[in-house]
C-alpha distance (Angstrom), angle and dihedral (degrees) to the residues before:
residue distance angle dihedral
M1 . . .
P2 3.80 . .
E3 3.81 113.4 .
E4 3.80 93.7 -147.9
D5 3.81 92.7 64.7
R6 3.79 119.3 84.1
Y7 3.77 105.8 -127.5
E8 3.77 144.8 123.7
I9 3.77 132.2 -154.7
V10 3.80 111.3 -127.5
D11 3.79 117.3 -179.1
G12 3.80 89.1 -16.4
E13 3.81 94.5 -53.8
L14 3.82 123.0 117.7
V15 3.83 105.7 -122.7
P16 3.82 122.3 -174.2
K17 3.80 114.1 -125.6
E18 3.76 115.2 -139.4
A19 3.80 117.3 -126.9
A20 3.80 113.9 -112.8
R21 3.79 118.9 -93.4
G22 3.81 122.2 -140.5
P23 3.83 100.5 -80.9
Q24 3.81 92.8 41.0
G25 3.81 93.2 46.9
R26 3.80 91.5 48.6
A27 3.82 92.0 48.9
Q28 3.80 91.0 49.1
G29 3.80 92.9 49.6
E30 3.79 93.2 45.4
A31 3.81 92.8 48.3
F32 3.80 89.5 52.4
H33 3.81 89.5 49.0
L34 3.84 93.4 47.9
L35 3.80 88.8 56.7
T36 3.82 92.7 55.8
P37 3.84 93.6 110.1
F38 3.80 88.7 62.8
R39 3.83 97.0 48.6
R40 3.78 97.0 93.8
S41 3.78 141.3 61.2
S42 3.80 117.2 -60.0
G43 3.77 120.8 -89.4
G44 3.75 132.1 44.1
P45 3.78 131.3 99.5
P46 3.84 120.0 -14.0
D47 3.81 92.6 -108.5
R48 3.84 89.1 57.3
P49 3.81 103.6 45.0
G50 3.82 97.2 160.6
G51 3.76 126.2 177.6
W52 3.82 102.0 127.0
W53 3.80 144.0 99.6
F54 3.81 116.0 -152.4
A55 3.78 133.1 -166.6
T56 3.78 136.5 177.7
E57 3.80 125.1 -142.7
V58 3.83 96.8 -7.7
L59 3.78 121.4 149.3
I60 3.79 112.9 -106.4
Q61 3.78 122.3 -172.7
L62 3.80 110.6 -147.9
E63 3.81 95.9 168.6
P64 3.83 134.0 -6.4
R65 3.83 92.0 -88.5
Q66 3.82 97.0 34.3
I67 3.81 118.9 75.6
F68 3.79 114.1 157.7
R69 3.78 135.1 -176.5
P70 3.82 102.2 -148.8
N71 3.78 118.0 -163.3
L72 3.81 88.9 -126.8
S73 3.80 132.6 12.0
G74 3.77 134.2 176.4
W75 3.78 136.2 -170.1
R76 3.78 126.5 -167.2
R77 3.78 107.9 -118.6
N78 3.79 91.2 -131.2
H79 3.86 87.2 61.9
M80 3.81 94.9 41.5
P81 3.83 112.1 23.8
E82 3.84 93.2 -172.6
M83 3.77 132.8 26.9
P84 3.83 109.4 -108.2
T85 3.78 118.5 -116.6
G86 3.81 97.7 -155.6
S87 3.76 131.4 80.6
P88 2.92 131.9 -94.2
I89 3.78 101.8 30.9
T90 3.79 107.6 -135.6
L91 3.79 99.6 -167.0
V92 3.80 110.1 96.9
P93 3.81 111.3 -119.0
D94 3.80 120.5 -116.5
W95 3.80 89.4 -139.2
T96 3.76 135.6 16.2
G97 3.77 132.8 -178.2
A98 3.79 131.0 -156.9
I99 3.78 125.1 -158.6
L100 3.79 105.4 -148.0
S101 3.77 123.3 -136.3
P102 3.80 129.3 177.2
T103 3.82 90.0 -101.7
N104 3.82 99.4 47.1
A105 3.82 105.3 32.8
G106 3.81 95.2 99.9
T107 3.79 93.4 48.8
D108 3.82 93.2 46.8
T109 3.81 96.4 44.5
V110 3.80 98.2 42.3
T111 3.81 117.6 13.7
K112 3.79 99.3 34.3
M113 3.79 93.5 37.4
R114 3.81 89.6 57.3
L115 3.79 92.4 47.4
Y116 3.82 94.2 45.7
H117 3.79 88.0 51.4
R118 3.80 92.1 49.3
A119 3.84 88.7 50.6
H120 3.84 90.9 49.8
V121 3.81 97.7 -117.5
S122 3.82 98.5 176.2
H123 3.81 98.2 -144.5
Y124 3.79 133.1 19.6
W125 3.79 122.4 -170.1
L126 3.80 124.5 -163.4
I127 3.79 114.7 -160.3
D128 3.79 113.2 -168.8
P129 3.84 114.3 -167.3
E130 3.81 92.1 -176.5
R131 3.83 94.1 56.6
E132 3.83 92.7 27.1
T133 3.79 92.5 -129.6
L134 3.78 139.6 135.6
T135 3.79 120.3 -154.2
V136 3.79 121.8 -172.8
H137 3.79 122.8 -158.1
R138 3.81 127.8 -168.3
W139 3.80 123.6 -155.7
T140 3.80 116.9 -111.6
P141 3.82 127.0 167.5
D142 3.81 90.9 -105.6
G143 3.80 97.0 48.7
Y144 3.76 139.6 -68.1
L145 3.78 114.7 -39.8
L146 3.80 116.5 -144.7
V147 3.81 102.8 -128.0
L148 3.80 100.4 168.2
G149 3.76 138.7 21.0
A150 3.80 116.2 -179.8
R151 3.77 138.6 163.4
R152 3.76 139.8 -158.0
G153 3.80 110.8 -60.6
E154 3.81 95.1 36.4
R155 3.78 130.1 106.2
V156 3.78 116.0 -145.7
R157 3.77 145.2 174.6
A158 3.78 100.4 -134.5
E159 3.80 121.8 -163.3
P160 2.97 129.5 -84.9
F161 3.82 89.4 18.5
E162 3.80 98.0 47.3
A163 3.82 92.2 131.7
V164 3.82 88.0 83.3
E165 3.81 127.4 46.8
L166 3.81 112.8 -124.5
Q167 3.79 125.8 -153.7
V168 3.84 103.5 -138.7
G169 3.81 94.9 -156.4
V170 3.81 90.8 64.3
L171 3.82 87.0 72.1
F172 3.79 88.2 62.0
G173 3.81 102.3 42.0
D174 3.80 106.1 -75.6
D175 3.78 117.7 136.6
E176 3.79 115.8 -115.4
D177 3.79 114.1 -103.4
């Protein structure tokens, strides 16, 4: 499987992954930036809680026939002390985020959500640039529980990063206050 191609394997089938368009690319970059306080070792001041590794668009193997390239992924450093150098990463992320587009919304909100749940991904965010919303889901044995729905103009503490308040509109082009 060539790394330079943009693809995923869903239910054993090679599926091309569309490159991000402007609004999706901006939302992905801004989400990564908003998580900056967590991209360091644990400890330190409350506004810099740390404890996470993050990656964008890396291949993650959840099962033998399921290899995804999530827009955003995060692992707690106590679960993964060092970021792997190989591909695909076989350690299930603790958090993943999808940036919805008109062409991938069904896959991200149904197919991938089911598979992330089956793999025990603790939190799954859906960022929708078209509707300017953020939805946060937490893993439970019975399915993902919607724990937060927010839109542009709101400030939230979104699991699992509730230590820092996030301004939702920044995902969609607003300047930070």
